[in-house]
N, C-alpha and C positions, 0 to 999 in steps of 0.2 A: 076708529083706528087711525092713529096719526102716523106720518111717514117715519118717525123715529122708532116706531115699534116694528118696522119691517126690515128684514135682512135679505138682501138679494144675492143669490149665488149664480154666477154665469158658468155654464158647462159647455165648452167649445165642441166636444165630441165624446164618443164613447171611450176612446183610447187615443193616446198620443201615437201618431203614425198611421191612423185610419183615414185622415183627411177630413175636411169640413168645408162648408160654404163660407168664403171669406167675407162676403157681404153680410151674412147672418152674424158672423163674429163682430163685424164693425157695428151693426145695430145694437148688439148686446153691450159693447163697450160704451156706446153713446147713451145707453140707459142708466149708466152709473152703478155698476154692481159693487157690492161690498167685498167680494172675493171672486177669483177665477179658479175653478177646480177642474182637474182632469185626471182620469185614471191612466196608469201606465201599462196595465196588463192584467193578467189573471192566470189561472191554471187551465184555461180553455184549450190551449194548444198543446197540452200534454206535459210530461215530466222532464223533457230534455232541457228546457230553459232553466228550471230550478236546479236540475242536476248539474248543469254546467255554469250557472250564474250568468247567463247571457241573454240578450234581447232577441225576440222574434222579429222585430221590425228593423228595417235597414237604418244604418247610422245616418245616411243622407236624408231620408225622409224624416227621421226623428229630429235631426238638427234643424231642418227647414221649418218644421211646424213649431218646434220649441222656440226658435227665434221669433216667429210671429207672435207667439203667446207672451214671450218676454217683452216684446215691443208693445203689445196690447196692455200688459200689466203696467208698463211705464206710463202709457197714455191714461189709463184709468186711475193710476195712483193707489192701487190696492194690492194685497198679497196674491201671489200665484202659488197654488198648491198642487203637487202631483203625488199620487199614491201608487204603490206597487211599481216603482220606477224600474225601467228596463225589463218589462214584461213579467218578471218573476219576483222582484223585490228583494233578491239576495243582495248581500253587501257589495259584492263585485259589480252588480248591475247598478246599484245606487252610485258607486264611484264612477261608473261609465257615464251616467247622466250628469254628474257633477263636473266631470271633465268637459263634456259638451257645453255645459253652462259657462264654464270658464272661458272657453274659446269664443262663444258668442259675446260675452261681456266685454272681452278685449276687442273684438272686431267692431262692436257697436259703441265703444267708449263708455260703457256703463260701470258704475260703482255700486255693488250690491252686497247686501247681507243675506246669506243663504243658510237656513236651518236645515241640517241633514239629520234625519231620523232613521236609524238603522234597526232592522228587525231580525237580523241573523242571530241564531242561538248556538253557542258553543256546545258541542256534543257532550263534553264532560259535565257541563252544568245540567244538561237535559238528562243525562244518566243519573245524576244526583237527584234531580226532581222526580224521576221515575221511582227511585229507591224510597224517597220520602212520601210517595203516594200523591204527589201534586199533579201528575199527568193522568188524566182520566179518558177512557175510550168513549167515542161516539158510536152510534149505531150505523152500520154493523161493526161490531167489535172485531177488528182484524188481528188483535193481539200483537204486542211488541215486547222486546227484551232490550237489555243493555246492548246486546250485539246488533240489534236492528238500528239503534241510534248511532252506534259507532260506525256502521256501514254507510251512513248518510254522507253525501258530499255537501249538502246544504240543508239546514233546518231553519225555517222562518216562523215567526209568530205574527198573526194578523193584528195589526194595531187597530184601535177603535178611535172614538172621538176624543177621549182623554189625552191620548198621545199626540194627536194633531193639535189639540188645544195648547198643549205644552210647547209645541214648536211655534205656534202662532204667537204665544205670549212672549217670545223672545223679541218680537217686533221685526222679524225678518221680512225682507221683500219677497223671497221665494222659499217655499218649503219643499224639499225633495225627500220623500218618505219611501222607506222600503215597503215590505208587504203590508198592506192595509186591507180592511174590508172595503168593498166597492163603495159603500155609503159614507164611510168615516170622514173623508175629505170634504164632503158636502154638508154633513150634519154638524160638524164640530163648531163652526162659528155661530149658527143659529142657537145651538144649545148653550154656548158660552154667553150669549146675549140674552138668555132667558126666554127664547121663543118656546112655543108649545113642544114638549119633548116628543110626543107621538107624531106631530106634524113634521118635526125636524127629521126623524128617522124615515118616515113614510115618504116625505118629499125627496129625501136623498135617494131612496130606492127608486123612485120614479125618474129622477134625474141622472142616475148613474151612467146610463148609456146615451146621454144627450138626447137627440131628437128621435130616438127609437120609440119613445112613447108618444109620437105624433103621427100624422098622416104622411109626413115626408121625412122618413128616417135619414136619408142621405144628406139632408141639410146640416145635420150634426148638432148645431148650437141651440141651446135652450136656456131659459132663465127660470129659476124657482124663487118665488117670493114667500118668505117665511114670516109668520107673526105669532102673536100669543094665543091664537085660536085655531089656526090651520095653515094651509099653504096654497099658492096659486101657481099653476104651470103655464108658462108663456113661451111658445116657440119663437125663435128669432128669424127663421127662414121666411121669406116673403110669402110663399104659397103654403107653408106648413100650418097645420091646425092641430090643436090638442082637443080631444073630445072626451067625454066621460068614459067611452069605451076604450080609447087608446091609452088613457091614463090608468084606469083600473086594471086593464089587462096586463100591465107591466109587472104587477105583483106575481104573475105566473112565470116571469122570465128568470131562469136559473134558480127556481125556488120550488121545492117540493110541496110546500103548503102555501096556497095563495092568500091566506089570512094571517100568517105569522112569519116573522123574519127574526132569526137569532143574531145578536150582535154581542160584543164584549159588554158585560154588565147587565144584560137583560134581553128582552125580546119585544118586538113590535107586534101589536095586534090591531088589524084593520077590520075586524068583524063589524064594527059599528061605523065604518067610514062612509061618508056621503060625498058623491061626486056631482058637482053642479056646473053646467056650462055658463060662464060669465058672459060670453058672446060667442061668435062663431070660430074663435081662435084659442081661447084660454079656458081653463077649468079650475074651479075652486074646490078644495078637499078639506073636510072637517071630520071630526069624530074618531081619528086615529088615536090609539093608546100605547103608551110605553110602560112596560111591566118590568121593574128592576128585579134582578136576581139576588139571592142571598150571598153568593160568592162571585168574585170577578174572575172570569176566565177568558183566555184568548185561544183561538184555534191554532194548532200547529200544522205545518206542512213540511214534509221531508221527502227527498228523492235520493235514490242510490243507484249504483250501476246494476243493469240487468243483463250484462254480457255484451257481446258484439253481434252485429247482424249483417247479413249479406242477402240481397234480393235479386231475383231474376224475373223477367216478364216475357211471356210468349203469347202470341196471338193465334187463335184457332178459328178457322173459317169453314173447314170441310163439314158439310151438313150432318153427316153421321156422327162425327165427333162432338159437334155442338149439341146434338140431341142427347148424347150419352156422356156429357162432359163430367158429371159427378162420378160416374163409374170409372172414367179414365183417370181423373186425378186421385181417386181413392187407390187405384191399382199402382199408380206411380208412387204415391206416398208410402205405401206398404213396401214395395220393392226397393225404393231408394233408401228408406230408413234401415231396412235389413242389411243392405250392402254397406252403408256408411258405418253401421255398428261393428262390422267385421274389420274395418280399416282405421277406425279412430278409437282412442282410449278416453276421449272426452265426451261428456254428456252434451246433447244438443236437442233442439226441437225443430221440426220441419212443418211448415204450414203451406197449404196451397189454397189461395183465395180466388174465387171466381169474380173477376172484375166485370161489372155490368149485369150480373145476375143477383148476387147477394153479398157483395163485398163489404157493405156497410154494416148490416145486422147479422150476417152469417146465418146460422141455423135458426135464429130467432125470426127470420123473415119467411113466413109460410106462403107468401104470395109472389116469390121471386119468379121472374120471367126472363127469357133470353131470346134473342133474335138470330140473325145470320152469322154473328161474330161474337166471340167472347175472349176476354183476356184472362190468363192464368198467372197469378202472381205467386212466386215461390219465396218464402221467407224462412231463412235459416238463422237460428239464434244459438250461440255457443259461448262458453266462457272466454275464449280467445278469438281474435280476429282471424288467425290462421285456420283454426278449426271451422269457423263459420264459412270461410271461403272454400275450404276443402269439401265440405258437404254440398255447397252450392255447385261446385264443379262436378261432383258425382251426380247431382240432379240434372245437369245440363243435357246430356244425351237423352234422358227420359223425356224432357220437355220438347226436344227437337224431333225425336223419331219414334216414340213409344206407340205400338199398335194397340188397338182395343182388344184384339185376340191374336193368338199365335198363327191362325190360319188366314192371314191376310197380308197384303203387301205393306211394306214399311212406309208410314206417312212421313211428311216433312212439314213442320210448322215454322212460323216466322218469329225470330227475335228482332225487336225494333232497334236493339243496340248491340254493338260489338266493342268490348266483350259483353257477354250477356250478364255476367255477374257484376253487381254494383254494391260496393261496400257502404254501409250506413255508419260504420265505425261503432263506437261505444254507445249503447242505448241506456236509458234510465227508466226507473219505475217509481211511482209514488208508494210510500210505505207507512205513512202515518194517517190516522183518522182520529185525532185526539185533541183534547183541550188541556191547557196549562193553567192551574190555579195560581193567582197572584195576590199578594197582600197589598201591593201598591201597583197601580196600572203601569208605572214606568219601570218596574223591576226588571222586565225582560227587554227593555229598549235602551238605545244609546242615542243621546241628542247632542249635537255639536253645531255651533254657529261659525260659519266661515265668512270672511270678508274677501270678496273677489272682484276682479275687474280693474279698471283704471284707478 
């Protein structure tokens, strides 16, 4: 294997805004990567960000880390690529990062070519695609209609390697992409250079979260070496190590099948993969396979308004109430719901979650335990903010004073905040679990090259 057969991709961290070890990044740049790739987000943090087209991460943190990566790119003299810009990859989030890039370029005296790849889907075109039968459900089939699509505030398609390759082919210094698969920004260049296809996708999956596939995940930075037979994982953190266990285990991360991973245009099969320790820090992987599909599809994600929400939190310490907390909240929910229905003409839902006992899994957690104190979180969802707040105010005296029985003195519990009702504003929900069939991989994407800076 000659050096010309190898493509090196440097991944600074799992996502822009998470932070990373600066020394590890410097080591990676010194090793001469062919491309620097980083993820901008995902759906992990829920539908709000796609629904609003905004970023989960602070602008200050994003700008500080993006500046460092732009400077690292200049030092390395290679492209810098980010996928799923602004957490959700919606067009507004892409524009947000482009504006940050403009600011940094001006402040640093840079002159840059920036390829902007947008993944947003106009709902009228998606409605037409649904009518034409080009939108297919994934399991579970949640069912959609034209009305579902029209209700979405944002719909995005997940770009794959082909769309990132098109952006790189422009010769841009920086690629800012909308929603992409986590692996696409890493796999694109090795695939374009003729590296082993199975290795390109598998190595991209292992590298997607940076050093998470090592013994020191907080160091962030990792280098993946791709070639025509396999790939090698090399951590950049001084104390970080990649082992066959840490590397192979990452196929389980955010993946229901540890042997297969579906991407636009096919799927990765690692059933025959072999993981060999090259030394005490790096791992060599061979035997991965890429299986092309007959049709080219991209996954769709959409979010729509789920109404408005108001929350209240009360803390319960009295032992008898802690021991009977489920009966207490069930009685409150029944009585408060009945009262609110007589006073409102709008539909609403009321949830009371036990914080500290089973707030994460709810009824799915059969082993929930509680101690001397428990929090009760009231969540009211309604079509309007006014209705949501009204029901929360009806709930207030129940949380504060409701007794377990009519034959006992009135209790008093503790609200940690005043007012007790806290508006969450408009909330959003995911409403698509579908793929879109494309005749050409670029049909659902828009690519533009901008010249920015000094």
